[in-house]
ZAKEKE-930842 format. One record per residue (C-alpha): residue in one letter; x, y, z. Coordinates in pm, 1 decimal, m for minus. Layout:
! ZAKEKE-930842
<r><r>a</r><px>X</px><py>Y</py><pz>Z</pz></r>
...
***
This chain:
! ZAKEKE-930842
<r><r>x</r><px>m15620.8</px><py>5893.8</py><pz>m10734.0</pz></r>
<r><r>x</r><px>m15362.4</px><py>6105.3</py><pz>m10916.9</pz></r>
<r><r>x</r><px>m15419.7</px><py>6478.3</py><pz>m10886.5</pz></r>
<r><r>x</r><px>m15496.1</px><py>6665.6</py><pz>m11207.2</pz></r>
<r><r>x</r><px>m15418.7</px><py>7029.3</py><pz>m11279.1</pz></r>
<r><r>x</r><px>m15678.8</px><py>7278.4</py><pz>m11170.0</pz></r>
<r><r>x</r><px>m15781.1</px><py>7522.3</py><pz>m10901.0</pz></r>
<r><r>x</r><px>m15631.2</px><py>7492.4</py><pz>m10554.1</pz></r>
<r><r>x</r><px>m15743.4</px><py>7735.2</py><pz>m10284.9</pz></r>
<r><r>x</r><px>m15477.6</px><py>7870.1</py><pz>m10053.3</pz></r>
<r><r>x</r><px>m15486.0</px><py>7734.3</py><pz>m9696.2</pz></r>
<r><r>x</r><px>m15748.1</px><py>7920.5</py><pz>m9489.4</pz></r>
<r><r>x</r><px>m15589.0</px><py>8161.9</py><pz>m9243.6</pz></r>
<r><r>x</r><px>m15845.7</px><py>8098.5</py><pz>m8972.9</pz></r>
<r><r>x</r><px>m16169.7</px><py>7912.5</py><pz>m8896.2</pz></r>
<r><r>x</r><px>m16384.1</px><py>8205.5</py><pz>m9010.6</pz></r>
<r><r>x</r><px>m16229.3</px><py>8202.0</py><pz>m9355.6</pz></r>
<r><r>x</r><px>m16283.8</px><py>7826.8</py><pz>m9374.9</pz></r>
<r><r>x</r><px>m16650.5</px><py>7875.0</py><pz>m9279.9</pz></r>
<r><r>x</r><px>m16687.5</px><py>8138.1</py><pz>m9554.2</pz></r>
<r><r>x</r><px>m16560.3</px><py>7888.2</py><pz>m9809.8</pz></r>
<r><r>x</r><px>m16796.0</px><py>7623.2</py><pz>m9676.8</pz></r>
<r><r>x</r><px>m17089.3</px><py>7864.5</py><pz>m9703.8</pz></r>
<r><r>x</r><px>m16994.2</px><py>7939.1</py><pz>m10067.2</pz></r>
<r><r>x</r><px>m17026.5</px><py>7573.5</py><pz>m10173.3</pz></r>
<r><r>x</r><px>m17339.1</px><py>7480.0</py><pz>m9975.4</pz></r>
<r><r>x</r><px>m17616.5</px><py>7338.8</py><pz>m10196.0</pz></r>
<r><r>x</r><px>m17404.1</px><py>7335.1</py><pz>m10510.3</pz></r>
<r><r>x</r><px>m17374.7</px><py>7020.9</py><pz>m10719.5</pz></r>
<r><r>x</r><px>m17041.1</px><py>6851.7</py><pz>m10777.6</pz></r>
<r><r>x</r><px>m17051.2</px><py>6897.7</py><pz>m11154.7</pz></r>
<r><r>x</r><px>m17069.4</px><py>7276.8</py><pz>m11121.3</pz></r>
<r><r>x</r><px>m16805.0</px><py>7279.9</py><pz>m10848.0</pz></r>
<r><r>x</r><px>m16569.5</px><py>7071.1</py><pz>m11063.5</pz></r>
<r><r>x</r><px>m16626.4</px><py>7309.2</py><pz>m11354.1</pz></r>
<r><r>x</r><px>m16538.6</px><py>7605.3</py><pz>m11130.7</pz></r>
<r><r>x</r><px>m16224.1</px><py>7425.1</py><pz>m11012.4</pz></r>
<r><r>x</r><px>m16133.1</px><py>7335.8</py><pz>m11372.8</pz></r>
<r><r>x</r><px>m16112.8</px><py>6966.2</py><pz>m11284.7</pz></r>
<r><r>x</r><px>m16233.7</px><py>6708.0</py><pz>m11534.9</pz></r>
<r><r>x</r><px>m16508.8</px><py>6482.0</py><pz>m11405.6</pz></r>
<r><r>x</r><px>m16434.4</px><py>6109.2</py><pz>m11397.2</pz></r>
<r><r>x</r><px>m16607.7</px><py>5897.5</py><pz>m11663.7</pz></r>
<r><r>x</r><px>m16867.2</px><py>5810.7</py><pz>m11400.3</pz></r>
<r><r>x</r><px>m16894.6</px><py>5811.6</py><pz>m11020.3</pz></r>
<r><r>x</r><px>m16810.0</px><py>5439.9</py><pz>m11029.7</pz></r>
<r><r>x</r><px>m16471.2</px><py>5529.0</py><pz>m11184.0</pz></r>
<r><r>x</r><px>m16409.5</px><py>5830.7</py><pz>m10959.9</pz></r>
<r><r>x</r><px>m16287.4</px><py>5685.6</py><pz>m10631.9</pz></r>
<r><r>x</r><px>m16142.0</px><py>5969.7</py><pz>m10427.8</pz></r>
<r><r>x</r><px>m16266.9</px><py>6242.0</py><pz>m10662.3</pz></r>
<r><r>x</r><px>m16524.3</px><py>6391.2</py><pz>m10425.9</pz></r>
<r><r>x</r><px>m16277.3</px><py>6418.4</py><pz>m10140.7</pz></r>
<r><r>x</r><px>m16011.9</px><py>6574.9</py><pz>m10364.7</pz></r>
<r><r>x</r><px>m16261.1</px><py>6829.8</py><pz>m10494.6</pz></r>
<r><r>x</r><px>m16350.1</px><py>6939.7</py><pz>m10139.8</pz></r>
<r><r>x</r><px>m15980.2</px><py>6958.4</py><pz>m10046.8</pz></r>
<r><r>x</r><px>m15907.7</px><py>7187.4</py><pz>m10341.5</pz></r>
<r><r>x</r><px>m16205.9</px><py>7417.0</py><pz>m10287.3</pz></r>
<r><r>x</r><px>m16148.4</px><py>7454.5</py><pz>m9913.5</pz></r>
<r><r>x</r><px>m15769.0</px><py>7483.8</py><pz>m9923.7</pz></r>
<r><r>x</r><px>m15657.6</px><py>7165.1</py><pz>m9749.1</pz></r>
<r><r>x</r><px>m15278.8</px><py>7167.2</py><pz>m9772.4</pz></r>
<r><r>x</r><px>m15179.3</px><py>6832.7</py><pz>m9621.0</pz></r>
<r><r>x</r><px>m15409.7</px><py>6559.7</py><pz>m9760.1</pz></r>
<r><r>x</r><px>m15258.0</px><py>6215.0</py><pz>m9726.5</pz></r>
<r><r>x</r><px>m14995.7</px><py>6328.5</py><pz>m9475.7</pz></r>
<r><r>x</r><px>m14982.2</px><py>6211.0</py><pz>m9110.9</pz></r>
<r><r>x</r><px>m15100.5</px><py>6552.5</py><pz>m8990.4</pz></r>
<r><r>x</r><px>m15439.3</px><py>6729.4</py><pz>m9009.5</pz></r>
<r><r>x</r><px>m15544.5</px><py>6845.9</py><pz>m9357.6</pz></r>
<r><r>x</r><px>m15546.5</px><py>7208.2</py><pz>m9234.9</pz></r>
<r><r>x</r><px>m15221.0</px><py>7203.3</py><pz>m9031.8</pz></r>
<r><r>x</r><px>m15234.3</px><py>7563.7</py><pz>m8907.7</pz></r>
<r><r>x</r><px>m15588.8</px><py>7509.6</py><pz>m8777.4</pz></r>
<r><r>x</r><px>m15538.4</px><py>7154.7</py><pz>m8649.9</pz></r>
<r><r>x</r><px>m15846.0</px><py>7041.3</py><pz>m8843.7</pz></r>
<r><r>x</r><px>m15891.0</px><py>6720.0</py><pz>m9042.3</pz></r>
<r><r>x</r><px>m16131.1</px><py>6722.3</py><pz>m9340.8</pz></r>
<r><r>x</r><px>m16360.1</px><py>6425.4</py><pz>m9405.1</pz></r>
<r><r>x</r><px>m16622.0</px><py>6404.9</py><pz>m9678.5</pz></r>
<r><r>x</r><px>m16915.2</px><py>6184.1</py><pz>m9582.0</pz></r>
<r><r>x</r><px>m17146.8</px><py>6043.9</py><pz>m9853.2</pz></r>
<r><r>x</r><px>m17508.1</px><py>6036.5</py><pz>m9737.9</pz></r>
<r><r>x</r><px>m17844.8</px><py>5943.0</py><pz>m9885.2</pz></r>
<r><r>x</r><px>m18118.7</px><py>6196.1</py><pz>m9952.8</pz></r>
<r><r>x</r><px>m18257.5</px><py>6130.7</py><pz>m9604.0</pz></r>
<r><r>x</r><px>m17912.5</px><py>6175.0</py><pz>m9446.3</pz></r>
<r><r>x</r><px>m17819.8</px><py>5812.2</py><pz>m9389.7</pz></r>
<r><r>x</r><px>m17445.6</px><py>5745.5</py><pz>m9391.6</pz></r>
<r><r>x</r><px>m17362.3</px><py>5535.0</py><pz>m9697.2</pz></r>
<r><r>x</r><px>m17027.5</px><py>5394.1</py><pz>m9585.2</pz></r>
<r><r>x</r><px>m16770.9</px><py>5393.3</py><pz>m9309.1</pz></r>
<r><r>x</r><px>m16532.2</px><py>5690.6</py><pz>m9298.2</pz></r>
<r><r>x</r><px>m16160.3</px><py>5643.2</py><pz>m9366.7</pz></r>
<r><r>x</r><px>m15936.9</px><py>5840.6</py><pz>m9130.5</pz></r>
<r><r>x</r><px>m15576.0</px><py>5738.0</py><pz>m9189.0</pz></r>
<r><r>x</r><px>m15343.5</px><py>5452.6</py><pz>m9272.8</pz></r>
<r><r>x</r><px>m15250.3</px><py>5211.0</py><pz>m8996.7</pz></r>
<r><r>x</r><px>m14875.5</px><py>5175.8</py><pz>m8922.2</pz></r>
<r><r>x</r><px>m14822.5</px><py>4801.2</py><pz>m8954.9</pz></r>
<r><r>x</r><px>m14443.9</px><py>4783.2</py><pz>m8929.1</pz></r>
<r><r>x</r><px>m14411.2</px><py>4929.7</py><pz>m8578.6</pz></r>
<r><r>x</r><px>m14324.3</px><py>4652.8</py><pz>m8336.6</pz></r>
<r><r>x</r><px>m14369.0</px><py>4879.5</py><pz>m8035.0</pz></r>
<r><r>x</r><px>m14715.2</px><py>5021.4</py><pz>m7964.4</pz></r>
<r><r>x</r><px>m14714.2</px><py>5402.4</py><pz>m7943.4</pz></r>
<r><r>x</r><px>m14918.3</px><py>5596.6</py><pz>m7693.6</pz></r>
<r><r>x</r><px>m15253.8</px><py>5680.6</py><pz>m7847.7</pz></r>
<r><r>x</r><px>m15181.4</px><py>6052.7</py><pz>m7797.9</pz></r>
<r><r>x</r><px>m14871.4</px><py>6014.8</py><pz>m8018.3</pz></r>
<r><r>x</r><px>m15053.7</px><py>5829.3</py><pz>m8295.0</pz></r>
<r><r>x</r><px>m15156.1</px><py>5955.2</py><pz>m8637.9</pz></r>
<r><r>x</r><px>m15516.0</px><py>5861.2</py><pz>m8559.2</pz></r>
<r><r>x</r><px>m15522.0</px><py>6084.0</py><pz>m8249.7</pz></r>
<r><r>x</r><px>m15398.2</px><py>6385.2</py><pz>m8446.3</pz></r>
<r><r>x</r><px>m15645.3</px><py>6318.3</py><pz>m8726.9</pz></r>
<r><r>x</r><px>m15952.0</px><py>6264.5</py><pz>m8510.1</pz></r>
<r><r>x</r><px>m15901.6</px><py>6532.6</py><pz>m8243.7</pz></r>
<r><r>x</r><px>m16074.9</px><py>6802.2</py><pz>m8446.6</pz></r>
<r><r>x</r><px>m16266.2</px><py>6713.1</py><pz>m8762.0</pz></r>
<r><r>x</r><px>m16461.3</px><py>6899.7</py><pz>m9027.9</pz></r>
<r><r>x</r><px>m16725.8</px><py>6666.5</py><pz>m9172.0</pz></r>
<r><r>x</r><px>m16864.6</px><py>6777.7</py><pz>m9509.8</pz></r>
<r><r>x</r><px>m17180.6</px><py>6586.6</py><pz>m9605.3</pz></r>
<r><r>x</r><px>m17242.1</px><py>6510.1</py><pz>m9971.4</pz></r>
<r><r>x</r><px>m17574.1</px><py>6372.2</py><pz>m10092.7</pz></r>
<r><r>x</r><px>m17432.5</px><py>6112.1</py><pz>m10327.2</pz></r>
<r><r>x</r><px>m17615.5</px><py>5779.2</py><pz>m10361.9</pz></r>
<r><r>x</r><px>m17444.0</px><py>5542.3</py><pz>m10604.9</pz></r>
<r><r>x</r><px>m17703.4</px><py>5593.1</py><pz>m10876.9</pz></r>
<r><r>x</r><px>m17670.7</px><py>5974.8</py><pz>m10867.6</pz></r>
<r><r>x</r><px>m17472.6</px><py>6152.0</py><pz>m11139.4</pz></r>
<r><r>x</r><px>m17237.0</px><py>6434.3</py><pz>m11042.8</pz></r>
<r><r>x</r><px>m17507.2</px><py>6677.9</py><pz>m11157.0</pz></r>
<r><r>x</r><px>m17738.1</px><py>6538.2</py><pz>m10887.0</pz></r>
<r><r>x</r><px>m17477.1</px><py>6504.8</py><pz>m10612.9</pz></r>
<r><r>x</r><px>m17443.7</px><py>6812.6</py><pz>m10394.3</pz></r>
<r><r>x</r><px>m17294.4</px><py>6958.0</py><pz>m10076.8</pz></r>
<r><r>x</r><px>m17566.7</px><py>6921.8</py><pz>m9813.1</pz></r>
<r><r>x</r><px>m17400.7</px><py>7053.4</py><pz>m9498.6</pz></r>
<r><r>x</r><px>m17103.0</px><py>7046.4</py><pz>m9266.1</pz></r>
<r><r>x</r><px>m17016.7</px><py>7019.2</py><pz>m8898.8</pz></r>
<r><r>x</r><px>m16703.3</px><py>7068.2</py><pz>m8690.0</pz></r>
<r><r>x</r><px>m16659.9</px><py>6789.1</py><pz>m8435.5</pz></r>
<r><r>x</r><px>m16426.0</px><py>6684.3</py><pz>m8158.5</pz></r>
<r><r>x</r><px>m16484.2</px><py>6357.5</py><pz>m7973.2</pz></r>
<r><r>x</r><px>m16639.9</px><py>6387.3</py><pz>m7630.0</pz></r>
<r><r>x</r><px>m16445.8</px><py>6240.2</py><pz>m7338.1</pz></r>
<r><r>x</r><px>m16646.0</px><py>5916.4</py><pz>m7353.1</pz></r>
<r><r>x</r><px>m16601.6</px><py>5880.7</py><pz>m7730.3</pz></r>
<r><r>x</r><px>m16230.0</px><py>5951.3</py><pz>m7707.4</pz></r>
<r><r>x</r><px>m16194.3</px><py>5679.0</py><pz>m7443.8</pz></r>
<r><r>x</r><px>m16361.2</px><py>5427.8</py><pz>m7677.9</pz></r>
<r><r>x</r><px>m16142.7</px><py>5536.0</py><pz>m7969.7</pz></r>
<r><r>x</r><px>m15830.9</px><py>5506.0</py><pz>m7754.6</pz></r>
<r><r>x</r><px>m15937.2</px><py>5156.4</py><pz>m7647.5</pz></r>
<r><r>x</r><px>m15998.7</px><py>5053.5</py><pz>m8009.1</pz></r>
<r><r>x</r><px>m15661.6</px><py>5188.6</py><pz>m8121.0</pz></r>
<r><r>x</r><px>m15469.9</px><py>5023.4</py><pz>m7838.3</pz></r>
<r><r>x</r><px>m15634.2</px><py>4684.5</py><pz>m7888.6</pz></r>
<r><r>x</r><px>m15589.4</px><py>4689.4</py><pz>m8266.4</pz></r>
<r><r>x</r><px>m15226.9</px><py>4802.7</py><pz>m8254.4</pz></r>
<r><r>x</r><px>m15145.0</px><py>4546.9</py><pz>m7984.0</pz></r>
<r><r>x</r><px>m15272.9</px><py>4273.3</py><pz>m8216.4</pz></r>
<r><r>x</r><px>m15052.3</px><py>4413.5</py><pz>m8494.8</pz></r>
<r><r>x</r><px>m14744.8</px><py>4428.6</py><pz>m8267.5</pz></r>
<r><r>x</r><px>m14799.9</px><py>4065.3</py><pz>m8161.9</pz></r>
<r><r>x</r><px>m14818.1</px><py>3948.9</py><pz>m8524.2</pz></r>
<r><r>x</r><px>m15194.3</px><py>3903.7</py><pz>m8531.2</pz></r>
<r><r>x</r><px>m15293.0</px><py>4144.0</py><pz>m8808.1</pz></r>
<r><r>x</r><px>m15470.1</px><py>3866.0</py><pz>m8999.8</pz></r>
<r><r>x</r><px>m15685.7</px><py>3798.5</py><pz>m8692.6</pz></r>
<r><r>x</r><px>m15834.0</px><py>4148.4</py><pz>m8712.9</pz></r>
<r><r>x</r><px>m16177.9</px><py>4168.4</py><pz>m8872.6</pz></r>
<r><r>x</r><px>m16453.6</px><py>4427.0</py><pz>m8916.7</pz></r>
<r><r>x</r><px>m16602.6</px><py>4300.8</py><pz>m8589.2</pz></r>
<r><r>x</r><px>m16313.9</px><py>4446.5</py><pz>m8389.7</pz></r>
<r><r>x</r><px>m16353.4</px><py>4798.4</py><pz>m8252.4</pz></r>
<r><r>x</r><px>m16640.6</px><py>4992.9</py><pz>m8097.4</pz></r>
<r><r>x</r><px>m16587.6</px><py>5311.6</py><pz>m8299.5</pz></r>
<r><r>x</r><px>m16278.5</px><py>5246.4</py><pz>m8510.8</pz></r>
<r><r>x</r><px>m16220.3</px><py>4947.3</py><pz>m8737.3</pz></r>
<r><r>x</r><px>m15899.1</px><py>4838.8</py><pz>m8908.7</pz></r>
<r><r>x</r><px>m15963.2</px><py>4726.1</py><pz>m9265.9</pz></r>
<r><r>x</r><px>m15764.0</px><py>4669.2</py><pz>m9586.1</pz></r>
<r><r>x</r><px>m15686.1</px><py>4997.4</py><pz>m9762.4</pz></r>
<r><r>x</r><px>m15527.0</px><py>4982.0</py><pz>m10106.6</pz></r>
<r><r>x</r><px>m15605.3</px><py>5071.8</py><pz>m10465.2</pz></r>
<r><r>x</r><px>m15572.1</px><py>4705.8</py><pz>m10562.0</pz></r>
<r><r>x</r><px>m15497.4</px><py>4367.9</py><pz>m10409.0</pz></r>
<r><r>x</r><px>m15139.1</px><py>4370.0</py><pz>m10541.1</pz></r>
<r><r>x</r><px>m15029.4</px><py>4654.4</py><pz>m10309.1</pz></r>
<r><r>x</r><px>m14833.5</px><py>4516.1</py><pz>m10013.1</pz></r>
<r><r>x</r><px>m14655.7</px><py>4660.4</py><pz>m9710.3</pz></r>
<r><r>x</r><px>m14429.7</px><py>4529.8</py><pz>m9433.8</pz></r>
<r><r>x</r><px>m14592.9</px><py>4399.5</py><pz>m9118.5</pz></r>
<r><r>x</r><px>m14492.3</px><py>4204.5</py><pz>m8810.1</pz></r>
<r><r>x</r><px>m14561.6</px><py>3834.2</py><pz>m8866.0</pz></r>
<r><r>x</r><px>m14672.6</px><py>3572.4</py><pz>m8609.9</pz></r>
<r><r>x</r><px>m14310.3</px><py>3470.4</py><pz>m8537.8</pz></r>
<r><r>x</r><px>m14185.9</px><py>3829.1</py><pz>m8504.4</pz></r>
<r><r>x</r><px>m14026.6</px><py>3854.0</py><pz>m8848.9</pz></r>
<r><r>x</r><px>m14149.7</px><py>4099.8</py><pz>m9110.2</pz></r>
<r><r>x</r><px>m14398.7</px><py>3973.1</py><pz>m9369.2</pz></r>
<r><r>x</r><px>m14587.3</px><py>4131.8</py><pz>m9660.1</pz></r>
<r><r>x</r><px>m14958.7</px><py>4208.8</py><pz>m9618.2</pz></r>
<r><r>x</r><px>m15217.3</px><py>4437.8</py><pz>m9771.3</pz></r>
<r><r>x</r><px>m15208.5</px><py>4790.0</py><pz>m9621.8</pz></r>
<r><r>x</r><px>m15468.9</px><py>4863.8</py><pz>m9356.4</pz></r>
<r><r>x</r><px>m15652.1</px><py>5180.0</py><pz>m9261.7</pz></r>
<r><r>x</r><px>m15847.1</px><py>5309.0</py><pz>m8964.3</pz></r>
<r><r>x</r><px>m16218.3</px><py>5364.2</py><pz>m9039.6</pz></r>
<r><r>x</r><px>m16496.0</px><py>5514.7</py><pz>m8830.4</pz></r>
<r><r>x</r><px>m16787.8</px><py>5273.3</py><pz>m8816.5</pz></r>
<r><r>x</r><px>m17089.9</px><py>5372.9</py><pz>m9022.8</pz></r>
<r><r>x</r><px>m17320.9</px><py>5321.2</py><pz>m8723.0</pz></r>
<r><r>x</r><px>m17115.7</px><py>5564.1</py><pz>m8514.3</pz></r>
<r><r>x</r><px>m17117.9</px><py>5818.2</py><pz>m8796.7</pz></r>
<r><r>x</r><px>m17495.7</px><py>5782.0</py><pz>m8822.8</pz></r>
<r><r>x</r><px>m17528.2</px><py>5856.9</py><pz>m8452.4</pz></r>
<r><r>x</r><px>m17320.5</px><py>6170.9</py><pz>m8505.0</pz></r>
<r><r>x</r><px>m17534.4</px><py>6277.5</py><pz>m8801.5</pz></r>
<r><r>x</r><px>m17854.0</px><py>6224.8</py><pz>m8603.4</pz></r>
<r><r>x</r><px>m17719.3</px><py>6429.7</py><pz>m8312.2</pz></r>
<r><r>x</r><px>m17603.4</px><py>6704.9</py><pz>m8549.2</pz></r>
<r><r>x</r><px>m17949.1</px><py>6728.6</py><pz>m8703.0</pz></r>
<r><r>x</r><px>m18124.0</px><py>6737.2</py><pz>m8364.6</pz></r>
<r><r>x</r><px>m17903.6</px><py>7022.6</py><pz>m8246.7</pz></r>
<r><r>x</r><px>m17936.5</px><py>7232.7</py><pz>m8564.0</pz></r>
***
């Protein structure tokens, strides 16, 4: 989604300032927040892919969206907006970052983009069922999260297994069934977008870009634990 002109908060200087900004948008609907940010609403939510995430980035001061570093670089925090139903059920899996498909050698997990993105995360929960207009969609809550030792081990295992398949030319063998916490799935605005990838015989081929996604079931477990501890 191409960025339009409008309000862009400066990067927060510290976690307290970020929390103040989060507190200021709690409970507010996306139509009013877009009006404040002087950003035109998409024709409809069905035509606004990426709009909700961009709006949160602007209001909170994320300075590195789309880059292979956390969205708040000076804080080491990645921002993820999570659409939920009115009863706080996760509505979809959560995209974390693009998967590097043209690297023949598998990097250490600790050197990967995914590791840097997932080490410390700010989840912002938006009540936004598909049939809700932007006037009805609102910011319902937030949580800071870092994976526990056990979760990080599962994520590392998922990353290593998925990237090994890519390095061996088996990207087309990867499906949504692979991965305990993290999936690798096609990620592109349309089916015509292609990127280089290692083919079965070791030569480079063209395939649809892939991204790393957190499974919806895992996100739901996080949401449930957040609500129990609040």
